[in-house]
N, C-alpha and C positions, 0 to 999 in steps of 0.2 A: 533072662538067663545069663546074658553077658554081664549084667550088673551084679548078679549074685556071685559069679566067678571072680569078678574084680575085687569084690569085698572079701571073698575067701582068701584070695592071693595076698591082699593087703594085710589081713590078719596073720596069715602065715609068715609074711615078710617081717611084720612087727615082732612076732614071737621069736623069729630067728635073730633079729637084731638085738632084742632084749637078752636072749640067751647068750649071744656072742659077747655082749657088754658085761653080763654077769660073769661069764667064763673068763673074759679078759681080766676083770678085776680080781677074780679068785686066783688066777694064775700069777698075777703080780704079788698078791698077798703071800702065796706059797714061796715065791722066789725070795722075798724079803725075810720070811720066817726061816728059810734055809740059811740065809746069810748069818742070822743071829745064832741059830742052833749050832752051826759049825765053827763059830768064832770062839777060840779058846780065851781070848782076852776079855770080851764082854761078859763071859760066863763065870769069871772068878770074883765078881763083885756085884753090887746091886745096880742093875741097868734098867732104865726106862726109855721107851721110844714111842713116838706117835708120828705118823705121816698122813697128811691130809691133802686132798685134791681141792685146790682153791676154785677151780672152774666148775667141777661137778658138785662141789660142796659135800664131799663124802670122805670119811676116814678110810684110808687104804690099809693101814696096819697099826696095831697097838701091841706094845709089850710093857706090862706093868704101868700102863698109862694112867691108871686110877690110883696109883700109889704116890705118897708124898716123898719128895726129894729135897735135899738142901740145894738151892738154886745158884748160890754164889752170885756172880754179877748178872745172871739172867734176871735178877730182881730189877735191874735198871729198865727192863721192858715195862714193868708195872709203873715205875716212875715216869717213863716216857709217855705212856698212854694217859696217865693222870695229868701230866703237863699239857698234852695235846688238848685235853678236855677243859682245862681250867685257866690256861694262860693264853694270851693273844699272840700276835706275830712278833712282839718284842718283849724283852725281859724288863720289868720295872727295876730301876736302880735305887731310887730313894723315894721316901714320902717326906713331905716338908710342909711347913706352915710359916707364914710371915707374921711376926708379932712386933709391931712398932719398928724399932731399929734392930730387931733380932730375926735370925732365920733359924728355926728349930727343925732338925731333920732326924729321921728314923731309918734304919736299915730295912731292906726287904728280903735279905738273904741272897741277893743277886750274886751269883758266882762269877759273873763276867767283870765285876768291878775291879779294874786294874789287873785283870787276869793276864798271866804271862803269854798266853796264846790268843785269847779272845779280845783282850785289850779294850774292855769297855771303859770309856772315858767321859760319857755324857754327864754322869753324876758328878764326876770330879770337876769337869769344866763349869758346871752349874755352880758348884761351891766356890771355885776360883773366881768366877766373875761377879759373885755377889759382893755388894758393899755393906752388907749387914754383918752384925756380930754373929758368929756361928756357934750353935749349941747342938751337940749330939746327945740324943737320948737312947740308951740301950734297953729301955723298958720294952716289954713285949716278947722277948725271947724266953720260951718256957721249957726248954729241954736242957739236958746235960751237954757237956762239950763232946761226948762220945755217944754213938747210937747204942740202942739196946743190944746187949750181948757181944759188944766188941771186945777184942782181946787187948787188954791194957798194955801188954809187953810189946805190942807193935807200935808204940807211941813214937819211936824214933824213925819209923819207916815212912817214906814219902807218900804212900797210898792211904795213910790214915790221918789226914789233916783234921784238926778240930773244927767243930761246927759253930758258927757265930751268926748273929743277926746282920752284921756288916763286915763281910770278909774282905780282905785286901791282899792282892798279889798271891792268890791261891792259899793263903794262910800257911805258906811253906817258905822256909829260908833256903836260899841257894848258896851252898858253900863251893868255892872253886879256886883253882890256882890261876893267878894272873900271869902276865907275860914276864914279870920279874921273879916268878917263883914264890910269891907270897900268897898266903891264904886270905881270901876275901869272902865277904858275905853280902848277899842282897836280900832284903833291903839293907843299905849301909848303916842304918840306925842300929841294927843288931850287933854291929862290930864291937860295941862296948861290952857285950856279954860273951865275947869269944876269947878264950884263954887256953894256953898250953898247960898240960898237967903231967908231971913226971911220973906220977903213980898210975897213969892210965897206959896199959900195955896191950892193945889189940893186936891181932895177928898181922894186920896190914893197916895202913893209914886210913883212919876213919874218924869222923866227928860224932860226938855223942852229947845229947842234950839231957840236962837234969829233968826228971819226970815232973817235978813240981814247979819248975821255974824255967826261965830262958837263959840259963847258964850253959853255954856250949863249951865243951873241952875237946882238945885234940892232943895226940901223943907227941912226944919229943922224938921224932924220926923224920927222915927226908920226905918232903911233900912231892908226890908224883906229879909230873909236869901237866898231865891232862886230867888232874883230879876234879871230880864233880860229884856232889852229893846233895840231895834235897832232904830236909828235915822239917817236919811240922813244928811251928812255934806254939808256945803256951799262950792261948788267947786270954785277953782280959780287956775290960773297958779302958783301963789305963794305957795299955799298949796300943789299942785302936786309936785313942786320942793322940798319942805320941807320934804314931806313923802318919796320921792325917796332918798334924802340924808340920811334920818334916816334909811331907809331899806338897802341901798347899803353900808352905812358907807364910803361914798366917795363924793366929791363935784359933783354937777350937776348944770350946768349953763343954763341960759335962752338965747334963740336967737329967732329971728323972720324970719329966713330963710324960704322961701316957699319950699314946697316939691319938691325935685329934680326929674327929669324924669329918672335919673340914679339910684335912690334909690333902694336898695335891700330889701328883706323881710325876717323877722324871723317868723316862724310859731309856734303856741302854741298848743292848746288843740284839740283833736279829735272833729270834728264838731257834730257827732251824740250825744256825751256826752253833748255838749252845748245845742243842741235842746231838749234833754230829760229833762235837768234841766230847760229850759224855759217852756216846756209844762206841765210837771207833777205838780210842785208846782205853776205854773202860775207866773213865775218870770218876773215882768215888766221891771226891770233894764236890764236883758239879752236881752229881746225883743228890747228895744230901742237901745241898743248898737250894736246889730247885724245889724240893718239897716245902722248904720254908717260904720260898717265894709264892707258891700256891697258897699257903696258909695266910701270908700277908694280904693277898688280894681277896681271899674268901672270908677270912675271919678277923682281919685287922689285928692279928697276933702272929707270932712265929712259933708254931707248934707242929712238929712232925706227926705226932700221934693223931691230932685232929684231922689232918689231911688224909692220912691212911685210913682212918675210920670212915671218913666221908666217902672216899673212893670205894671202899669195900661195900658200903651201904647203898651207894647211888650209881656208881660207874661199873662195878665188877660183880654185882649181885646176881648176874646171870651166868657166871662161870660154872662149869660142871662140878667143881669142888671148891669149897670156900678156901681162899688162900690164908695161910698164916704169914702175915707180912708185918715186919717190925722196923725196917729202915729203908733208906732210899737207894743204897749202893749194893747191898748184898754182902757186906762185911760180916754180918751176924749169921751164925749158924742156926739161929732161931727161926729164920725164914724157911717156910716149907710150901712148895707148890707141886702140883701134879702135871705131868707132861700134857694131858688132854686139856687142862685149864690153860696152859701156856699156848696151845694151839688156838683155843678160843680167843685168847688175848691177841695173838698175832693177827687173827681175822679182824678183830676190832680195830687194831692199829692200822691195818691196810685200808679199812673202810673210812677211818677218820682222816688219814693223810690224803687218800683219793688218787694221788699221783704216784704210780709205782716207781717211776724213775727217780723221783725225789726221795721216796722211802729208801730205795736201794742205796742212794748216795749218802744217806746218813748212817747206814749200817756198815760194820766191817765187811769187806768183800774178799772172798777167797782168792788168794794169789795177788791181791791188788792193794788193799788198804787195811789199816787198823790191826786188831789182834788176830786176824785171819790171813794177813799178808803172806806169812811164811808157812802157813799150814797147808794150803791147797795150791795146786797148779791151775792155771787158767786153761780154758779150752780154746785153742787157737787165738790166744790173747784176750779172750773174753771171760770175765768172771761168771760163774753160774750159781754161786751160793752167797747169800748175804745173811749173816747171823750174828747174834750176840753170844759171846763166850762167857763162861763163868768158871772161875778157878779158885779153889781153896785147897789146902793140904788134903790129899786123898779124895778130892772131888773135882770133876771136870765136866762141863756141859756146853752144848751148843743148841741154840733155838733161833729159828729164823725162816728164810725163804730160799727156795731152790727152783731153777728152771731147767728142765731136761732138754736133751738134744732135739726131742720131738716137739718142744715148745710147751710141755705140760708145766703148769705153775703149781708148785707144792709148798706147803708149810710143814715144818717139822720141829720136834723137840726131842733131843737126844741127851739123856742125863746119865751120868756115871757117878755113883757115890761109894765111898768106903773101899776103895782099892788101895793096895800097898805097892803095886808095881810102879815104875817111873811113869809120870804123866805123859811123856812123849809116846810111849807105847799105846796108851789109851787113845790119845789124840790121833795117832797115825791110823789106828784101826777105824776110828770114826770117819776119817777122811777116806779110807778105802771103801767103806760101806756107802757113804754119801756120794762118792764119785761114781760108783757102780750104778746107783739109782739114777744119777744124772745121765749116764751113758745108755742105760737099758730101758728107761721108762719114757 
């Protein structure tokens, strides 16, 4: 009798616990639904949202989560995961082969090679220390200098550097005022292409590059003392050779030899450092070049499309909705992902990295680092949200991880497309909603 009573009470207790859990989850869902229903801002454009409990492995709330959105730089999360699966702990800098008295080398797409922040120099030092005659082969790069669907009229803007097999110094020229008030350019080799133009009349002092060449012009007007501008240069094998010669202070010759199956590899920068630089300031150049690096290792060629197709077929074939993915950075409006697929991707990233602290350290942190530094406030000095932002005209998104005050670990994707109001208003509303979830859940 006592045993039967115990079993009965156990069943009743389990049912009550289950009902309380279901009720609690339903209550949370209603609260979030109310947040969105009464928000004037997120209801005047196309909004998608998905919130997922990482511990219980259950979706908490979805709004248009199965609809496709332009992700902008949320695309870098797809690039990030692909690199986690295909690259090791260091980024390959160069492939090379010794042939008698010659050293033939090929680029791997390595974005850290002489990068202004990452400063990858292993490949450079290897070439410097060689006593062989140096030959650079540009064969193997199979794409255009821009990604699919990029806006050509952004060519003069820092965020749209051209894509190459062997990038140098971010593929971006730095124009700046020196201490004497003169206009300078880095790399200094490009100064020969810098000229004033009396017919150029911008509203303020700014430098403009010719679309088809590396002719840079500036107006005849006073140079601001703190002037600084970054402009992508026009890439070519000839310019790559010239910059290598200027940097190495030794001859470098061109060859069209295909990549040898016996080629060896020189490794450069720690991969986590490169991922952190890609994700926190949302570096388009690094994202694009990293896909080429994956291609170099996997296919012995430099082809973005090959890597994306491979990733979709073998790494991302279990996402809820097939991604339309065309570039590494998200500059293209042809990229289309659903919020629920991004949630699935965030789970895959977390499982691949395995170290939550390391993962958070690579992402922008609300109130602390990267593109979310000024968006959120910390909670008693501690960040509670780590997410990738994505911004294009009329589009703003955030996707990443959140920890609530109660210690709940959540993943979310919050996407806003086709709005006409100022982006700050949309971003502030997103911050209000995500902060509420942090405080109340």
